[in-house]
C-alpha positions, 0 to 999 in steps of 0.5 A: 439488537446491534445497539444493545450489544454496543452498549453493553460493550461500552458499560463493560469500557470496551469500546465507550472511549472508540464511538465518535465524536468521542473517540479519546482512547490514547491519543485518538481524538486527543491534543497532538503529542508535537514533533519534539514528542516524535523527536524523543521517540524517532530521533533518528528521523532528523538524521541529515539525508544523502544528497543525491549528484547534480547528474546521475546515469539513473535516477529512480523516483520512488522506492517501492516494489518496483523501484527498489527491484529496479534500482537493485538490477541496475546497480547489479549491472554496474550503473550508478543510481540514484533513488529519490524517495519523499517521505523519511526512513523508519528505522528498526526496533524490537522495544521502541515505538517506532511507528504509531499505532491505527488507534493513536494515530499521530504526525508519525502515521499520517503524511501533512495532514492533520486528521484521519478516517479510518477503515473502522470509521473512526476520526483520528486527529487532531494530528502533527504536521508531519512527514508519516508514513501513510498519504491519503489522498482525497479526490471527489469520491474517492480516497486513495491510500498510499505510501510516503517512506522508503520501502512505499508500500511495502511499509504500510501494506498488510503483508499479501503477497501472492500471485493471482490465479491463471483465469483471472491475471488472463482477465484483468491484463487481458493479453498485454502480459503472459501468465506463463512467462510470470510463472516460471521465472519473474514470480519465481524471482519476487518471491525469493527476495521479498521472502513471503510464507503461510502461516505456521500453525503455532501462530495461526493457533496463538490467541490472537489469531481467535478472530482468523479462525473464527473467519476460517469456520464460518467461511467454511460453513457457508459451503467455501473453501479457505485457502492459506495465502502468503504472507511477507511476514518474518513469523520468528518475530511475531513468535518473538510477541508472543512469548514477550521478547518483542514490543507487540506489533504485529500481534494487536492489528499494527501493519498501515503505520508500519510495524516497529520491530520489523515483523513484515519484510518489507523493502527495506530487509531486501531489495534496498540495503542490497542496492546499497551493498553493491556501493553504486546505488544511493537512496536520497529520502526526504526529496521530493520530486516536483517535476520532470522534463528533458534538456536540449541535451537530450537528458531528463531533467528532475526538479527536486525539493529537500524536505524536513520531518516538518514538511519545510522545503530546506532546499530546490535542485535541479538534477539530471540523468540519462536514464529515468525510472518512474517508480511513484506509484499509479498515483505519483508517477501519473501526476508526473507524466500528466504535469509534464504532459500539461506543461510540454515538459514532455511533448511526446506523450499520448493521450493514453496517460492518466486512462485506464485507472482501477482501484483493484476492485477494493471495498472492506467487509465488516460483519459484528456480534461474533465471539469475543476474544480477550486480545486484539486481533493480530494483523497477518491475514491466515486465509482468502476465499473466491467466489464467481457466482457474480463478479470473480472475486477474491476475499481476504480474512482480515483484521479491524483496523484501528480497534484496541481489543476484539470486539466481536468484529470480524473484517474481510478485505474484497478485491474483485475483477471489475470493469469500471476504469476512471481518468484522470485529468490535470488543471495547469491553474491548480496544478493539480489532478482531478480522477473521474471516479463515479459517485457510489463507485461500483454497483457490481462491486459492492453487491457481489461483495456483500452477497458473500458478506450477507451468505458468511454472517448468515453460516456464522451467526453473526450481523453483517456491518459494524454501526456505528463504525463502518457500513458493511460493504465499504468501497469509498477507498482503494489502498491498491490504486492501478493504472494512469501510464498503462503497459501497451498503451502508454508504454510498450510491452516491457515499460518503455515509454511511448516516444522518449527513449530512457524513460520507464515506468516500474510501477503500478501505474502499468496495471490496467487496474486489476491485477486479477483480484490478488494484492498487486505488490508481487505483481508489481515486483515481478513486472519489474524484474521482468521489464528492468532485465529486458532493458538491461539486456537490451543495452539501454 
């Protein structure tokens, strides 16, 4: 039945160009568009980046949620800050194709790789080797998606910006962090900057969100109660897309590789420009940190490489600072700490570095043979459901990335409170990390989410999975890497690295593998606000 339906769609010209290995729609599977073409599309990427001074009182590594929050508050407190970001600084434009689309991904989408398999299982490539926005770091049994751009994960995430429920928060943090304090002070502070809100009714009822309404209907039929979620979207820009006043982006399923028209309230529209406006924060894009350590003077040492958009190393420098803030994301921060530990560059790091790492219980879920709309599925998420039948979990009303039009697929993003944790190991011979993630991932996560997916499929008279594109439940990747420098283990309760005064962690590396079955962005931002406020108040 599934195969017959797919053949019918192919005959109608809807999927014939997207079935691997013959994926040639747009640029998928075609020849690279060429770096010269990227230069014509986005010449701003070749602008000379600001140069960091030889010494700064504070260096912040990374420009994602935690790093940007820390940089702003330190600058507002009167401290000169240098922000080092390996990725490029991308402009916004309501009419130009700044970023690439999921289906027709080119070098703008991918960080130093020539091919890519998206969530739908479709191969994309070959593409140009370029400094694109998404880094898919591959370990033996898991692919980890992370950002490489000014604005970090805010550029490539799907905008859900929510706090976990109290009971789920407590299950995840286990007393390391108090919910009352976060709910009373730090979640509201982060929200006041990021400006998340639920999807307005007129947008929810527009054609591009047909899949969202169908998903909610199936959830209700299955006995669940969909709850609206806050999205970090500028709904007026989304309305401009619907009315034709902006080039389509959010309404045609763009998000994973950025939104060209600024439809997302990413960090380049709030924390970062506000930090720069103080006159004390300098954001140096195209600067990749290779290693960190200390000097005999007590200052921190940062080895940095300035890169061209094509990845060529143009310059290597050693910078120093009095205080060093690590905000390179769970993978980036953990790798810097483990390299420094393995080489002796930071001699007092403890045995917990690289431990307590998890995926936030991530898995994607798909169903097929649903109603087919005549438009693309829009990317903003409208709602979610919760379930505690097996592992405590949430499931979000998602879209199908990388598919150019609605094919009757219904996608969900699931997050469980899964106890599975992994450790990193650092190999000095290869100068690389390995991850002890088990083959097959977590059976508990897969089975818990499969039960929900099956229940919704039966209620909605759809079919689980969307073969040959993807499985019914896929946990072979995560977009929410968490842990490696866990709060209370590697650091104290405010992110101060034990044994190294003046060294701080402010990103997802602090989180013990899960943010309570919720997307991590708001918790990471709020935790950074909390920690940096304490550090500033203590005069550090």
